[in-house]
N, C-alpha and C positions, 0 to 999 in steps of 0.2 A: 267358829272356821269364815273364810273371807269371805266377802259377797262377790261374785263377780256382777262390775254391769256393760250389760250386753247395749252397745251404743248402735247406732243405726252407721249401714255400713256409706262414706262417703257417694256421690255421685259426680261423676264426670261433667263439666257444663256441657250440654251438645256446642256443635261446631255452626257456628254461623253458616244458614244455608244464605246464596246469592237467589236474588227474588228472581222472579220469572220473568218479566219483561225488563229487559239492561238497555236502552236507548244511549245511543254515545247523546251529549248536552249539542245540539245546533250552534253558530256559529254567536258565538255573544249574548248568550239566552241565561236568564235572570236564576237565577235558586228557584225561587216558588214558582218560577213557569216550567222548570222542569220537574219538580215536586209530582206540579197536577201533572205532566204528562205519563209520570209514572204512575201514577193513581190511576189515575183511566185507562189505563197499557191492562192492568191488572182490574180491571171491572171492580172498580173501588173509590168512592167519595175523597176528596183528599184528606178530608177530619178522618177519617177513618182509618184509611193506609196512613198517617203521619201516628191514630193512636196506637193502631194494633202493631206497630215498630218500637213507638219509643217512648208507652203508657201513656193513657189519659189524663195522667196527676201532670205530664207535662204544657198542655195547653199551648203547643206552637201554636195553632192561628191566631193569640192574644201576643203573639210576638211581630217583632218586623223581620225573620227569618232573612231573607238576602241585605239587610241593614247586620243585624245581630249574630244571625248562627254562632253558635260555639263550636270549635275544633272537635269535641265528641259527635255532632251532631251529623261533620265534614265526614269525617272519620266512617260511621256509622253506615251514611250512604255509599258512599263511598266500597268499602264491603257489600252492601246487596246489588251495586250493580259493578262489579269489577272492574271499576273506571278506576285511575289514581286516584290521589287524596287533591292533590295537587287540580287534576282538572276540576271535581268537583269546584274546589278555593276559589277556582278564576270565577265560578256564574256568583260567586258574592259581591258584595258592594265594601268588603272589608283588601279584596283586591285589589283596589286603588291607593294602597296607603304607595305609596313612593317616589308615585306619577302625578299623580291630579291632591291628593294631599301630601300632607309631610308622615305621619302617625293614623293612625283609628281610632279612635277615641268607642273600645266596646262597651261604652253604658249608659251614652249622651249623645249631643248634637256631632252634629260633623259639618262638617265648610261644603258645599255643593251637595250633598247628597239632600232628595224632597224627601220630610218627615213623613208619615202617612197614620199617628197616633190615633190607634188602635184600643178602641173599649169596648171592651166585653163582645170579644169574636168581632167589632166591625168598623171599618176605617174611617177616621172623621176627613180626611185631608187628604187632597190627592193629589198626591205623593205618586203610585204609578201613567205613567203618560203610555199611546201609544198611538200608532201611524194607520189608519182605518185602513192604507192601499195595501198597508205590508203586512197584515192581517189578513187583509182579501185577497191577494195575491203570494199567501208562503202554501207549499204543501203542505205542511204541520203547523196550521195560524201558532204564536210561541211569542212572549215579551222579550224586550233587548236589554239587558244591562244599563244600556246610556240611553234608556230611557226616565231611567231614575237619578238621570244628573239634572242640576238645575241649567245648566246652560244651555241646556238640547229641548228647545223646544222647538223646532222642525228634521223634517225627514230630508235628510242630502238625498237619501237615492229617490222621491218624487216628488220632492222639493215641496211639501206642502205642510200643515203648522199641526202639530203635533195635538193630541184632546188627553182632554183629564178627568172628562166627564162622562156620563149616559149622554147618545144627544138625545134620546127623547125624559128622562127623569132626572137628570144633572146628580145620578148619583155616581158616588168616586167609583175607581175601578178595581175590585175583588174579585180576583180569579176564584180564590178555593170553592169560594161560594155559588159560580156559576155554574151552569147547565154547561158551556164550554169556554177558552178564549173568545170566542167572538160576537158573547153577550152578556147583557148587563146582569146583574143580580140579583140588584131589586125588584126587576120591571120587564126582564125578558128580552128584550127587544135584542138590536144589534146594534154593534156600538160599528159597525164598516154601514152601514146604513145609507147617511148623510157624505157629500166628498168635502172634506175640510179644507181652510182657503191655503192661495197659496205663497210662500212666503219670497221675499226678493232675494234674489240671484247674487247681491252684496254678504245678501245677510249669507245663505247656503253655506257659500264658498267661503266666506269665515269663520263659520260652526265647522265646514270644513275641518280645518284647519286645523280650529283644538280637538279635534277627536282624532286627528292623526299624531298629533303631538303627545295625548292618551299612547298611541302604537308607540313610538319611537321613545316615548324617554325625555325628549325635547323636543321644543317649539319657540317659531321667532318670535323678536318683541325688537318692530325697530330694523334696528340694519344689528342687531345683535340674536345667538342663538344661547337658550338658555334653558335649563332644568326642567322637566313641565313640573314639576311639582311650582317651581321661582316663579315661573308666568303666570301660571293663576291662580297664585296669589295675587299679580300685581291684576291681573284683570279682575277677580271677585272686590278688593276694596276697590279698583274704579265705579263696580255695577253699586257697592257700598254706599261709596260719597253721591252716584245718583236719587238713592234713596231714604239715608236718613241724615239726620244731620239738622244743622241750620242754616246752611247753605246749598241743600239739595236740590231745591225749588229755582231757586237762581242758575244754577250748575242747570241744569235740563232745559232753561227756558233758556240764555244762553248758546248753548248745542242744536239747540231746537230750530235759532235764530240762524244761525253760521253753516249748523252742516246736516242738517234738519231733524226728522223724528217729531213723537208727541211728545208734548211737555206736561201730560197732567198726568195729577197726581197719581200715587197706584191705592189702592186699596188697602187698607193694613191697620187693623184694631189699636195698637201700640204704636206707637214715635221709634220706637226699634226694633220693630219685626224686623230677624235679620228677609232679606229677601228669598230665603230657599222656599219663606213658604206661603209665595202670590203666588195664585192663579195660573194656566201657561200661557193667557193673556193677555194678562199684565208684565212675565216674565220676556217675553216675546218683547214688547212693548222695549223695555228697560235694554236690555243685549242686541234691540236694531240699534239703540242708542248708540251704545259702550261698542260697537262694533265704527259707528260711523268714529263716536273719537274719537278711537284707537288708531285710527287707519294717520301712518306716516309719525307714527308715534317717537318721542314726545309731546310732540310740537303744537296740535291739535287739542292734547288734552291738556298743557298749560299755557295757552294762549284761552282758555277756558277757563281752566281754574279763573285767575288771575282778572278776567272780568268778571267773573261770578263773587271776584271779593273773598280767594280761600286762599291759604299760604300752608307752607310744609305744618305746624303745626295743628291743624284739622285737614290735614291729605293724610296725618301717618294717624293720625286716631281712633283706637281700638284696632291698633297693630302692631303689638308690644316690641316684636323680631321684623323689621323692613327689610325686605330683602337689598341689600346694597345695588341687584341694577335702578331699585326705585327710586333707593334712600340717595343715590348721587343724582337720579334727576334734581327730588326736592333741593337738596345741596345745592346746585345750580342755578335754578329757574327759581325756584317759593319761596327760598328765608328767608326769612324779614328780620331774624334775628341780628342787633349793631354787633357789630363788630368788635372782638374783648383785643388789643395790644398785647400782643408777651409782654415779661417781662423787660429783655434785653431793647425791643423794640423802642418801648415807651426810653433807655435813657438813651438811645439812638438818637429818638427825638429831641431831647431835651441837650441833649449834646451838642448836636445844630444846631439848636436856636441859642443856644448861650456866643457862638461861633460869629452865627450868622446878627443874630439881634441882642447879644446882650446877657440875658433870662430869659430860663424858661418859663413862661406863666402857665397856669392853672388851662384857664383860656385857649391860646396857642396850642397848650400838649390839647388837650378834648379837639381841640382839631384837627389834626393831625392821625391821634390816637381812637376817641372816639372816646365810647362809654369804661375805660378802662379806669378805672376812678383812683381804687387804692394801689393800682402803679402809678399813676400821675402825681397822685401825693406822697411820695418816696422820693417821685426824683424834680418836683417843679422847684422856684426858687419866690420864696414868701416873700412876698412885699411889702406888708403888716405883721406887726402881732398884736397877736386873740387877745382877747379878753379871758377865754375858757376856750380852750386850744382842742380841737374837731378830737375826734374819736382817730379819723387817720391818721393829726400832724403828729398828732403823742409818738402813735406805733412811729410815724417814716422816721421821729429824732431819733427813738431809737432805738430804731435802727443803724441811725448813723451813728452815735453813738456807743453802737455796740461797735462798729468797723473803727473808728478812729482808735 
């Protein structure tokens, strides 16, 4: 007699219910700031809220969610808040792909984006900046997405320098573990207690131009208007030349001598450390020099590089695919490579020498055609027989015999 096995009746998965508190993201709000506001609005700590929604095994606070939040996290937040997924995605740093950077690297370092280096839920680097005046005057204090960008070192609204540490204990900003957006997670002191230094007007105007390029998708560079990611790639290369490399110190001294700025070296543990790892004070000094150097592009830049002994080969270092707008300047003003005449040019020069001087010698051809040695040996007139023919002459004679 067959034995029937009773299987449990499959239960349908409950539909995801929206959360009771569903605010709209504020203008340019950072994803981590939005998550903290969601948690506070539901009377939860950020870590409790994230563990309830995503599970404690994920340990999302041990990740840089602003930079590396996977699409499933963004979609889950969109379902809970009844907001479009595109609106939540716009709060992440990944959304800068196509304007600030060409593509976003989901597993490593990205140009322009400040690293946080989280270890055991504690931020070791000052990757989150803030404006004390903005937090103090906000109706609902929150952190802006642009405060995670390396070139943003001042507030274009209040004209003040940004901060990246607690003014009392120098601890990095860690809003998930703080009592509020205006307090330090370590000592509990207010982040907005002391007034910040005032930035230079020209620097504020230059940074405003870069921020506007992010919004429009294009930006001015000299007399040209370029796609935003192309312009930002050129600005980043200029900044990198002032920080790293054997000509960096000389270039800073030339810029400070001719255009102003502070040429003091930057505090970094390794010789090739990217400038994204510098603190906000050093980065402000750096981009103050970049602003002065790129004014009237490309003439100040070319003058300063040549004065510092820098040529094209160094100016495109660590830049595997230089933008055409940058490469054109390098080729026109800073290329020290000897000109290599083409085969027809060497042949025409040899023919002209035979008509005017009777023969085309190696010395005369080299004076006209430069270092095109192979082509010169093929078209020159030999004055004496060599005991041991050179490789160039052997190849040239063989080519002539094959033509005859």
